[in-house]
TIVO-2410 file (N, C-alpha, C; in nm, 3 decimals):
# residues 89
REC num residu      c1      c2      c3 atome chaine
REC   1      V   1.115  -0.958  -2.149     N      A
REC   1      V   0.975  -1.005  -2.078    CA      A
REC   1      V   0.943  -0.884  -1.986     C      A
REC   2      F   0.827  -0.829  -2.013     N      A
REC   2      F   0.773  -0.732  -1.923    CA      A
REC   2      F   0.677  -0.799  -1.816     C      A
REC   3      Q   0.698  -0.738  -1.703     N      A
REC   3      Q   0.624  -0.806  -1.573    CA      A
REC   3      Q   0.587  -0.687  -1.498     C      A
REC   4      L   0.449  -0.702  -1.438     N      A
REC   4      L   0.402  -0.621  -1.337    CA      A
REC   4      L   0.391  -0.698  -1.217     C      A
REC   5      M   0.426  -0.639  -1.100     N      A
REC   5      M   0.408  -0.702  -0.978    CA      A
REC   5      M   0.345  -0.602  -0.882     C      A
REC   6      V   0.251  -0.634  -0.794     N      A
REC   6      V   0.197  -0.549  -0.704    CA      A
REC   6      V   0.215  -0.620  -0.563     C      A
REC   7      K   0.253  -0.554  -0.476     N      A
REC   7      K   0.283  -0.591  -0.336    CA      A
REC   7      K   0.194  -0.501  -0.249     C      A
REC   8      H   0.111  -0.566  -0.142     N      A
REC   8      H   0.036  -0.494  -0.048    CA      A
REC   8      H   0.111  -0.540   0.084     C      A
REC   9      E   0.151  -0.436   0.154     N      A
REC   9      E   0.217  -0.451   0.275    CA      A
REC   9      E   0.143  -0.379   0.407     C      A
REC  10      C   0.152  -0.453   0.505     N      A
REC  10      C   0.099  -0.388   0.628    CA      A
REC  10      C   0.213  -0.398   0.735     C      A
REC  11      H   0.240  -0.278   0.788     N      A
REC  11      H   0.349  -0.254   0.884    CA      A
REC  11      H   0.283  -0.221   1.010     C      A
REC  12      F   0.292  -0.310   1.118     N      A
REC  12      F   0.230  -0.291   1.247    CA      A
REC  12      F   0.338  -0.229   1.367     C      A
REC  13      V   0.304  -0.143   1.437     N      A
REC  13      V   0.386  -0.083   1.547    CA      A
REC  13      V   0.283  -0.090   1.664     C      A
REC  14      N   0.313  -0.153   1.748     N      A
REC  14      N   0.228  -0.155   1.891    CA      A
REC  14      N   0.072  -0.226   1.859     C      A
REC  15      G   0.082  -0.336   1.784     N      A
REC  15      G  -0.039  -0.403   1.755    CA      A
REC  15      G  -0.098  -0.341   1.644     C      A
REC  16      T  -0.242  -0.295   1.668     N      A
REC  16      T  -0.313  -0.230   1.577    CA      A
REC  16      T  -0.322  -0.076   1.606     C      A
REC  17      E  -0.249  -0.026   1.691     N      A
REC  17      E  -0.247   0.119   1.731    CA      A
REC  17      E  -0.193   0.189   1.623     C      A
REC  18      K  -0.085   0.160   1.569     N      A
REC  18      K  -0.006   0.241   1.470    CA      A
REC  18      K   0.012   0.133   1.340     C      A
REC  19      V  -0.066   0.163   1.239     N      A
REC  19      V  -0.056   0.061   1.122    CA      A
REC  19      V  -0.037   0.147   1.012     C      A
REC  20      R   0.063   0.090   0.932     N      A
REC  20      R   0.098   0.160   0.798    CA      A
REC  20      R   0.081   0.056   0.669     C      A
REC  21      Y   0.001   0.105   0.571     N      A
REC  21      Y  -0.034   0.011   0.468    CA      A
REC  21      Y   0.024   0.075   0.344     C      A
REC  22      L   0.093  -0.004   0.273     N      A
REC  22      L   0.182   0.016   0.149    CA      A
REC  22      L   0.117  -0.053   0.034     C      A
REC  23      E   0.089   0.001  -0.080     N      A
REC  23      E   0.088  -0.077  -0.199    CA      A
REC  23      E   0.186  -0.024  -0.293     C      A
REC  24      R   0.277  -0.134  -0.342     N      A
REC  24      R   0.384  -0.092  -0.411    CA      A
REC  24      R   0.365  -0.166  -0.549     C      A
REC  25      Q   0.381  -0.110  -0.676     N      A
REC  25      Q   0.383  -0.158  -0.795    CA      A
REC  25      Q   0.517  -0.154  -0.856     C      A
REC  26      F   0.561  -0.266  -0.912     N      A
REC  26      F   0.683  -0.278  -0.981    CA      A
REC  26      F   0.650  -0.313  -1.125     C      A
REC  27      Y   0.723  -0.253  -1.227     N      A
REC  27      Y   0.724  -0.283  -1.370    CA      A
REC  27      Y   0.880  -0.313  -1.409     C      A
REC  28      N   0.894  -0.440  -1.461     N      A
REC  28      N   1.046  -0.451  -1.510    CA      A
REC  28      N   1.134  -0.453  -1.389     C      A
REC  29      R   1.099  -0.488  -1.271     N      A
REC  29      R   1.167  -0.493  -1.144    CA      A
REC  29      R   1.203  -0.349  -1.092     C      A
REC  30      M   1.145  -0.248  -1.136     N      A
REC  30      M   1.161  -0.120  -1.087    CA      A
REC  30      M   1.032  -0.063  -1.037     C      A
REC  31      E   1.039  -0.020  -0.897     N      A
REC  31      E   0.925   0.040  -0.845    CA      A
REC  31      E   0.877   0.171  -0.919     C      A
REC  32      H   0.756   0.176  -0.977     N      A
REC  32      H   0.710   0.287  -1.048    CA      A
REC  32      H   0.593   0.369  -0.990     C      A
REC  33      V   0.519   0.309  -0.884     N      A
REC  33      V   0.431   0.377  -0.821    CA      A
REC  33      V   0.395   0.313  -0.671     C      A
REC  34      R   0.381   0.410  -0.582     N      A
REC  34      R   0.348   0.342  -0.456    CA      A
REC  34      R   0.238   0.438  -0.372     C      A
REC  35      F   0.154   0.366  -0.306     N      A
REC  35      F   0.052   0.428  -0.209    CA      A
REC  35      F   0.099   0.396  -0.066     C      A
REC  36      D   0.103   0.516   0.000     N      A
REC  36      D   0.146   0.518   0.144    CA      A
REC  36      D   0.030   0.561   0.227     C      A
REC  37      S  -0.028   0.477   0.319     N      A
REC  37      S  -0.146   0.541   0.397    CA      A
REC  37      S  -0.094   0.651   0.491     C      A
REC  38      D   0.023   0.656   0.539     N      A
REC  38      D   0.082   0.765   0.596    CA      A
REC  38      D   0.069   0.897   0.537     C      A
REC  39      L   0.097   0.894   0.408     N      A
REC  39      L   0.073   1.024   0.322    CA      A
REC  39      L  -0.060   1.025   0.275     C      A
REC  40      G  -0.129   0.922   0.248     N      A
REC  40      G  -0.263   0.925   0.203    CA      A
REC  40      G  -0.265   0.955   0.052     C      A
REC  41      R  -0.179   0.930  -0.034     N      A
REC  41      R  -0.187   0.949  -0.169    CA      A
REC  41      R  -0.069   0.856  -0.250     C      A
REC  42      Y  -0.084   0.855  -0.367     N      A
REC  42      Y   0.015   0.782  -0.458    CA      A
REC  42      Y   0.123   0.872  -0.475     C      A
REC  43      E   0.254   0.812  -0.493     N      A
REC  43      E   0.373   0.867  -0.548    CA      A
REC  43      E   0.426   0.798  -0.660     C      A
REC  44      G   0.462   0.875  -0.761     N      A
REC  44      G   0.528   0.812  -0.891    CA      A
REC  44      G   0.663   0.820  -0.885     C      A
REC  45      F   0.742   0.726  -0.938     N      A
REC  45      F   0.896   0.718  -0.948    CA      A
REC  45      F   0.930   0.710  -1.084     C      A
REC  46      T   0.839   0.699  -1.175     N      A
REC  46      T   0.898   0.670  -1.318    CA      A
REC  46      T   0.801   0.779  -1.381     C      A
REC  47      P   0.808   0.832  -1.507     N      A
REC  47      P   0.722   0.908  -1.576    CA      A
REC  47      P   0.577   0.846  -1.591     C      A
REC  48      H   0.571   0.719  -1.635     N      A
REC  48      H   0.449   0.643  -1.627    CA      A
REC  48      H   0.388   0.631  -1.493     C      A
REC  49      G   0.453   0.606  -1.379     N      A
REC  49      G   0.413   0.605  -1.250    CA      A
REC  49      G   0.352   0.750  -1.202     C      A
REC  50      E   0.425   0.842  -1.235     N      A
REC  50      E   0.377   0.972  -1.194    CA      A
REC  50      E   0.241   1.000  -1.267     C      A
REC  51      C   0.225   0.975  -1.395     N      A
REC  51      C   0.103   0.970  -1.461    CA      A
REC  51      C  -0.005   0.897  -1.387     C      A
REC  52      N   0.014   0.789  -1.358     N      A
REC  52      N  -0.083   0.694  -1.296    CA      A
REC  52      N  -0.128   0.761  -1.159     C      A
REC  53      A  -0.014   0.803  -1.078     N      A
REC  53      A  -0.038   0.871  -0.956    CA      A
REC  53      A  -0.121   0.997  -0.971     C      A
REC  54      R  -0.100   1.078  -1.063     N      A
REC  54      R  -0.189   1.191  -1.074    CA      A
REC  54      R  -0.334   1.148  -1.111     C      A
REC  55      Q  -0.351   1.064  -1.198     N      A
REC  55      Q  -0.480   1.009  -1.219    CA      A
REC  55      Q  -0.559   0.948  -1.103     C      A
REC  56      W  -0.495   0.868  -1.023     N      A
REC  56      W  -0.558   0.792  -0.917    CA      A
REC  56      W  -0.572   0.888  -0.801     C      A
REC  57      N  -0.487   0.989  -0.783     N      A
REC  57      N  -0.510   1.088  -0.671    CA      A
REC  57      N  -0.606   1.189  -0.695     C      A
REC  58      S  -0.658   1.195  -0.815     N      A
REC  58      S  -0.754   1.291  -0.847    CA      A
REC  58      S  -0.899   1.241  -0.847     C      A
REC  59      N  -0.898   1.093  -0.822     N      A
REC  59      N  -1.029   1.016  -0.820    CA      A
REC  59      N  -1.076   1.012  -0.680     C      A
REC  60      P  -1.170   1.085  -0.610     N      A
REC  60      P  -1.189   1.087  -0.485    CA      A
REC  60      P  -1.263   0.960  -0.428     C      A
REC  61      D  -1.330   0.878  -0.499     N      A
REC  61      D  -1.377   0.748  -0.461    CA      A
REC  61      D  -1.272   0.654  -0.457     C      A
REC  62      W  -1.188   0.640  -0.551     N      A
REC  62      W  -1.068   0.552  -0.552    CA      A
REC  62      W  -0.985   0.573  -0.423     C      A
REC  63      M  -0.947   0.695  -0.394     N      A
REC  63      M  -0.876   0.741  -0.288    CA      A
REC  63      M  -0.930   0.711  -0.159     C      A
REC  64      E  -1.061   0.734  -0.143     N      A
REC  64      E  -1.122   0.691  -0.022    CA      A
REC  64      E  -1.117   0.537   0.005     C      A
REC  65      N  -1.111   0.466  -0.086     N      A
REC  65      N  -1.096   0.330  -0.072    CA      A
REC  65      N  -0.960   0.286  -0.036     C      A
REC  66      K  -0.869   0.349  -0.093     N      A
REC  66      K  -0.716   0.323  -0.046    CA      A
REC  66      K  -0.690   0.382   0.086     C      A
REC  67      R  -0.747   0.486   0.118     N      A
REC  67      R  -0.712   0.543   0.250    CA      A
REC  67      R  -0.786   0.461   0.375     C      A
REC  68      T  -0.885   0.385   0.343     N      A
REC  68      T  -0.947   0.287   0.429    CA      A
REC  68      T  -0.889   0.162   0.428     C      A
REC  69      S  -0.810   0.132   0.341     N      A
REC  69      S  -0.747  -0.007   0.329    CA      A
REC  69      S  -0.663  -0.039   0.457     C      A
REC  70      V  -0.606   0.049   0.516     N      A
REC  70      V  -0.555   0.025   0.646    CA      A
REC  70      V  -0.645  -0.038   0.750     C      A
REC  71      D  -0.774  -0.005   0.753     N      A
REC  71      D  -0.869  -0.060   0.852    CA      A
REC  71      D  -0.928  -0.183   0.782     C      A
REC  72      W  -0.974  -0.188   0.668     N      A
REC  72      W  -1.040  -0.318   0.609    CA      A
REC  72      W  -0.950  -0.422   0.578     C      A
REC  73      L  -0.825  -0.392   0.542     N      A
REC  73      L  -0.730  -0.490   0.506    CA      A
REC  73      L  -0.628  -0.525   0.620     C      A
REC  74      C  -0.567  -0.433   0.667     N      A
REC  74      C  -0.458  -0.452   0.768    CA      A
REC  74      C  -0.519  -0.486   0.905     C      A
REC  75      R  -0.596  -0.396   0.973     N      A
REC  75      R  -0.639  -0.416   1.111    CA      A
REC  75      R  -0.745  -0.532   1.103     C      A
REC  76      H  -0.816  -0.539   1.008     N      A
REC  76      H  -0.930  -0.651   1.001    CA      A
REC  76      H  -0.861  -0.783   1.004     C      A
REC  77      N  -0.730  -0.787   0.931     N      A
REC  77      N  -0.671  -0.934   0.934    CA      A
REC  77      N  -0.555  -0.946   1.035     C      A
REC  78      Y  -0.532  -0.856   1.118     N      A
REC  78      Y  -0.439  -0.863   1.227    CA      A
REC  78      Y  -0.431  -1.003   1.287     C      A
REC  79      R  -0.563  -1.040   1.345     N      A
REC  79      R  -0.559  -1.178   1.411    CA      A
REC  79      R  -0.522  -1.288   1.324     C      A
REC  80      V  -0.541  -1.284   1.193     N      A
REC  80      V  -0.489  -1.403   1.097    CA      A
REC  80      V  -0.346  -1.399   1.093     C      A
REC  81      Y  -0.285  -1.298   1.048     N      A
REC  81      Y  -0.125  -1.308   1.015    CA      A
REC  81      Y  -0.048  -1.229   1.124     C      A
REC  82      G  -0.103  -1.173   1.225     N      A
REC  82      G  -0.027  -1.127   1.339    CA      A
REC  82      G   0.068  -1.224   1.400     C      A
REC  83      P   0.001  -1.324   1.443     N      A
REC  83      P   0.105  -1.441   1.518    CA      A
REC  83      P   0.216  -1.493   1.424     C      A
REC  84      F   0.200  -1.487   1.284     N      A
REC  84      F   0.316  -1.536   1.203    CA      A
REC  84      F   0.410  -1.440   1.167     C      A
REC  85      S   0.375  -1.298   1.169     N      A
REC  85      S   0.456  -1.187   1.125    CA      A
REC  85      S   0.498  -1.107   1.233     C      A
REC  86      V   0.406  -1.045   1.334     N      A
REC  86      V   0.455  -0.968   1.427    CA      A
REC  86      V   0.500  -1.028   1.534     C      A
REC  87      E   0.442  -1.124   1.583     N      A
REC  87      E   0.479  -1.170   1.723    CA      A
REC  87      E   0.596  -1.293   1.714     C      A
REC  88      R   0.640  -1.317   1.587     N      A
REC  88      R   0.744  -1.417   1.564    CA      A
REC  88      R   0.874  -1.349   1.602     C      A
REC  89      K   0.947  -1.449   1.680     N      A
REC  89      K   1.096  -1.400   1.728    CA      A
REC  89      K   1.197  -1.494   1.674     C      A
***
Protein backbone atom coordinates (compact mmCIF):
# COMPACT_ATOMS: atom_id res chain seq x y z
CA UNK A 1 0.00 0.00 0.00
CA UNK A 2 1.39 3.39 -1.01
CA UNK A 3 0.36 6.28 1.14
CA UNK A 4 1.04 10.03 1.04
CA UNK A 5 0.64 12.07 4.20
CA UNK A 6 1.17 15.83 4.51
CA UNK A 7 1.60 17.51 7.90
CA UNK A 8 1.41 21.25 8.49
CA UNK A 9 3.00 22.37 11.74
CA UNK A 10 3.24 25.74 13.47
CA UNK A 11 5.84 26.11 16.20
CA UNK A 12 5.41 29.13 18.50
CA UNK A 13 8.08 30.74 20.69
CA UNK A 14 7.03 33.80 22.72
CA UNK A 15 3.50 33.85 21.33
CA UNK A 16 3.50 35.15 17.78
CA UNK A 17 6.91 36.86 17.94
CA UNK A 18 8.91 33.87 16.75
CA UNK A 19 6.89 31.44 14.63
CA UNK A 20 8.16 28.56 12.52
CA UNK A 21 6.02 26.87 9.86
CA UNK A 22 6.82 23.36 8.63
CA UNK A 23 5.14 21.43 5.85
CA UNK A 24 6.30 17.83 5.90
CA UNK A 25 5.40 15.26 3.25
CA UNK A 26 5.70 11.55 3.93
CA UNK A 27 5.47 8.76 1.38
CA UNK A 28 5.36 5.18 2.66
CA UNK A 29 6.14 6.42 6.19
CA UNK A 30 9.35 8.12 5.02
CA UNK A 31 9.73 11.89 4.97
CA UNK A 32 10.66 12.79 1.41
CA UNK A 33 10.29 16.59 1.28
CA UNK A 34 9.95 19.42 3.80
CA UNK A 35 9.32 23.17 3.67
CA UNK A 36 10.81 25.12 6.57
CA UNK A 37 9.87 28.79 6.93
CA UNK A 38 13.16 29.49 8.74
CA UNK A 39 15.06 28.32 5.64
CA UNK A 40 12.48 29.71 3.19
CA UNK A 41 12.73 26.75 0.81
CA UNK A 42 11.97 23.07 0.33
CA UNK A 43 14.46 20.34 1.18
CA UNK A 44 14.31 16.88 -0.37
CA UNK A 45 15.37 13.75 1.49
CA UNK A 46 14.82 11.15 -1.24
CA UNK A 47 15.54 11.33 -4.99
CA UNK A 48 11.86 12.00 -5.70
CA UNK A 49 11.71 14.59 -2.89
CA UNK A 50 14.82 16.35 -4.22
CA UNK A 51 13.25 16.55 -7.68
CA UNK A 52 10.03 18.02 -6.23
CA UNK A 53 12.00 20.45 -4.05
CA UNK A 54 13.97 21.76 -7.06
CA UNK A 55 10.77 22.23 -9.06
CA UNK A 56 8.88 23.99 -6.27
CA UNK A 57 11.84 26.16 -5.23
CA UNK A 58 12.18 27.43 -8.80
CA UNK A 59 8.54 28.65 -8.92
CA UNK A 60 8.52 32.21 -7.47
CA UNK A 61 4.72 32.45 -7.07
CA UNK A 62 4.51 29.10 -5.27
CA UNK A 63 7.40 30.01 -2.98
CA UNK A 64 5.96 33.42 -2.12
CA UNK A 65 2.76 31.67 -1.01
CA UNK A 66 4.73 29.19 1.12
CA UNK A 67 6.93 31.88 2.68
CA UNK A 68 3.89 33.88 3.76
CA UNK A 69 2.20 30.78 5.24
CA UNK A 70 3.70 31.63 8.60
CA UNK A 71 1.54 34.79 8.62
CA UNK A 72 -1.74 33.70 7.02
CA UNK A 73 -1.81 30.21 8.52
CA UNK A 74 0.09 30.23 11.82
CA UNK A 75 -0.15 33.77 13.19
CA UNK A 76 -3.69 34.26 11.87
CA UNK A 77 -4.96 31.14 13.68
CA UNK A 78 -2.95 31.57 16.87
CA UNK A 79 -6.03 32.73 18.81
CA UNK A 80 -7.87 29.54 17.79
CA UNK A 81 -5.36 26.84 18.67
CA UNK A 82 -2.97 28.71 20.95
CA UNK A 83 -4.92 27.97 24.16
CA UNK A 84 -5.02 24.24 23.33
CA UNK A 85 -1.47 23.75 22.19
CA UNK A 86 0.79 26.54 23.43
CA UNK A 87 -0.70 27.53 26.79
CA UNK A 88 -1.47 23.97 27.85
CA UNK A 89 0.52 22.69 30.83
